[in-house]
Structure formats: C-alpha cells, structure tokens
C-alpha positions as CSV (number, residue, x, y, z in Angstrom):
1,M,131.1,135.8,60.8
2,S,134.9,135.7,61.0
3,P,136.4,132.3,61.6
4,F,137.6,133.5,65.0
5,I,134.0,134.2,66.5
6,Q,133.1,130.9,64.9
7,Q,135.6,128.9,66.9
8,L,135.4,131.1,69.9
9,P,132.8,128.5,71.7
10,A,135.3,125.7,71.3
11,L,138.3,127.9,72.6
12,I,136.1,129.1,75.8
13,C,135.5,125.1,76.3
14,V,139.4,124.4,76.1
15,V,139.9,127.3,78.8
16,I,137.3,125.9,81.0
17,G,137.9,122.5,80.5
18,A,141.5,122.2,81.0
19,P,141.7,123.5,84.6
20,G,138.4,121.5,85.5
21,S,140.1,118.0,84.0
22,Y,143.6,118.5,85.8
23,P,142.1,117.9,89.5
24,A,140.2,114.7,88.0
25,V,143.7,113.4,86.4
26,V,145.4,114.1,89.8
27,R,142.9,112.3,92.2
28,S,142.8,109.4,89.3
29,D,146.5,109.1,89.8
30,R,146.7,109.5,93.5
31,A,144.0,106.8,93.6
32,R,145.9,104.3,91.4
33,F,148.7,105.2,93.7
34,L,147.3,104.2,96.8
35,R,145.9,101.2,95.5
36,A,149.2,100.1,94.1
37,R,151.0,100.9,97.6
38,T,148.1,99.0,99.5
39,A,148.7,96.0,97.4
40,R,152.7,96.0,97.8
41,W,151.8,96.2,101.5
42,E,149.7,93.4,101.6
43,E,151.9,91.1,99.5
44,R,154.7,92.1,101.8
45,R,152.5,91.4,105.1
46,L,151.6,88.0,103.5
47,S,154.9,86.9,102.9
48,V,156.0,88.1,106.5
49,Y,153.3,86.1,107.8
50,S,154.1,82.9,105.8
51,D,157.7,83.2,106.7
52,Y,156.8,83.4,110.4
53,A,154.6,80.5,110.3
54,R,156.9,78.4,108.3
55,S,159.7,78.9,110.5
56,L,157.8,78.3,113.5
57,K,156.3,75.0,111.8
58,K,159.9,73.5,111.7
59,T,160.3,73.8,115.3
60,V,157.1,72.2,115.6
61,T,157.9,69.3,113.2
62,L,161.2,68.7,115.2
63,T,159.4,68.5,118.4
64,Y,157.2,65.7,116.6
65,R,160.0,63.5,115.8
66,V,161.8,63.8,119.0
67,A,158.1,63.2,120.8
68,S,158.0,60.0,118.6
69,H,161.5,58.9,119.7
70,L,160.1,59.2,123.3
71,G,156.9,57.2,122.5
72,A,154.5,60.0,123.0
73,D,153.9,60.8,119.3
74,P,153.1,58.3,116.1
75,H,155.4,60.5,113.8
76,P,157.2,58.1,111.5
77,H,160.2,59.3,111.4
78,T,161.8,59.5,115.0
79,L,164.7,61.3,116.1
80,T,166.6,61.2,119.3
81,M,167.5,64.2,121.3
82,A,171.3,63.7,120.4
83,E,170.3,63.8,116.8
84,A,168.1,66.8,117.1
85,Q,170.8,69.0,119.2
86,P,171.8,71.1,116.4
87,F,168.3,71.9,114.8
88,P,166.5,73.8,117.8
89,A,169.2,76.5,117.6
90,E,169.0,76.0,113.8
91,A,165.1,76.8,114.0
92,A,165.3,79.8,116.7
93,V,167.9,81.7,114.4
94,A,165.5,81.2,111.4
95,L,162.6,82.5,113.8
96,E,164.0,85.5,114.9
97,P,164.3,87.9,111.9
98,S,160.9,86.7,110.8
99,G,159.6,87.3,114.4
100,E,161.0,90.8,114.1
101,T,159.7,91.6,110.8
102,L,156.0,90.1,111.8
103,I,156.2,92.6,114.9
104,M,157.2,95.5,113.0
105,L,154.6,94.9,109.9
106,G,151.9,92.6,111.6
107,G,148.6,93.7,112.7
108,K,148.1,93.8,116.3
109,E,145.9,90.8,116.6
110,A,148.0,88.7,114.2
111,V,151.2,89.9,116.4
112,E,149.1,88.7,119.8
113,Q,148.2,85.2,118.0
114,A,151.7,84.8,117.0
115,R,152.7,85.3,120.6
116,V,150.1,82.4,121.8
117,W,151.6,80.2,118.9
118,V,154.9,80.4,120.0
119,A,154.4,79.8,123.7
120,A,152.5,76.7,122.7
121,V,155.7,75.8,120.6
122,L,157.9,76.4,123.7
123,E,155.9,74.4,125.7
124,M,156.1,71.4,123.4
125,E,160.1,72.1,123.3
126,R,160.1,71.8,127.0
127,F,158.3,68.5,127.2
128,V,160.7,67.1,124.9
129,R,163.9,68.5,126.4
130,E,162.5,67.2,130.0
131,G,162.5,63.6,127.9
132,R,158.6,63.0,128.7
133,G,157.0,60.2,127.2
134,E,153.5,61.1,128.2
135,P,151.1,60.5,125.3
136,E,148.1,61.9,127.1
137,A,150.0,65.3,128.1
138,W,151.4,65.4,124.7
139,Q,148.3,65.1,123.1
140,T,146.8,67.9,125.3
141,L,150.4,70.0,124.1
142,L,149.2,69.3,120.4
143,A,145.8,70.5,121.1
144,Q,146.7,73.6,122.3
145,Q,149.4,74.3,119.7
146,R,146.8,73.5,116.9
147,A,144.6,76.1,118.6
148,A,147.2,78.7,119.0
149,R,148.0,78.0,115.4
150,E,144.4,78.3,114.0
151,G,144.4,81.7,116.2
152,Y,147.3,82.8,114.2
153,Y,145.9,82.0,110.7
154,T,142.5,83.4,111.6
155,A,144.0,86.7,112.9
156,V,146.3,86.8,109.4
157,R,143.2,86.1,107.4
158,S,141.3,89.1,109.2
159,D,144.3,91.5,108.6
160,L,144.5,90.6,105.0
161,E,140.6,90.7,104.5
162,L,140.5,87.1,103.2
163,P,137.4,85.0,103.6
164,P,137.9,82.6,106.5
165,G,138.9,79.1,106.2
166,H,141.5,76.5,107.7
167,A,142.3,74.1,105.4
168,A,144.2,71.9,107.9
169,R,140.6,70.8,109.4
170,T,139.5,69.7,106.1
171,P,138.8,65.7,106.4
172,L,141.3,63.6,104.4
173,L,139.5,61.2,101.7
174,P,140.2,57.5,102.5
175,S,142.7,55.5,100.7
176,V,141.3,53.5,98.0
177,P,143.0,50.0,98.1
178,A,145.0,48.9,95.2
179,T,143.4,46.3,93.2
C-alpha cells in the first residue's frame, strides 16, 4: 500500500475537522468577549452607583451637622449655617455629574430609587435652611432618608445581581469598658 493511501484517512479527518472547528472557536471567542464586556459594564455601573451615593452622602452629613447646631440632631460635630454656607453648592456640583452618569448607565429601578433618595435629602436641606430645631420632625426626615437610601441600595444590588443585604442595619457591638 502506498504511503499516500496510508495517510489518506488522516488527511480526510483534517479536511473535515478544520471547517468544523472554526465555528466552535468563533463561538468560544464571542462568548469570552461578551463575558468580558458584561464584566466591564458591571464594574462601571458599580462605580457610578457608588459615586452617586458618596456624593449624596456628603450632603446628608452636612445636614446632620447643621441640624445638630439647631438642636435637632445629636451629631457631635456641629456646624452653623454661616459656616456651612459654601458646602451645599460644592456638594451639588459634585452630585451633578454623577447624577447624569447614573441616569445614562443606571438601571431603571435604581434611577427611580435615586430620585426618591435625593428628594428626601432635599427635604432635609430645606429643614436646616429654614432653621428649624424640631427633633421630632427631624427624626421623621431621617427615617424617610434612611428608607430611601435603603431602597436605592436594594435597587442597585438587584441591578448588579448581588445578594441582598444592608450593612447599615447591622447592630453595633457594645463597647467593652477599659480595665
């Protein structure tokens, strides 16, 4: 038998296998590309969600401090309205780009919950601008803000397909007295 005839089965397998393996390689590369693209977008969305929360939280902390000066909040670092005057504008300037990016990249439910949260924070700002020192009214606003924040985090976690949870509700451990 000639050497060509002996190698003919192997040659036939190569001729049949090459076109058959090409679609498998293309499919595999496409799947890898889609996974990488999805991971990049999820990382970007997480960054957008975090930036927005961080920017809004600056305003929340500022209102805590001014409300403390007014006698409505127990925050230890009080701030008068005069001292706080430049900060709301700075916080708004920081919030604006992250808010626009959130609208562009965020999931529908997360964007809606962000609007609820920012509305609650705006109510807190109005409270301190009016110079109100009513602890009960302030506590109501705090509860609304915390519920709105929790709604935002829940929507974000759902959008990013993360397990549910909210670390801010974890009870604090009692302090141990120094001996």
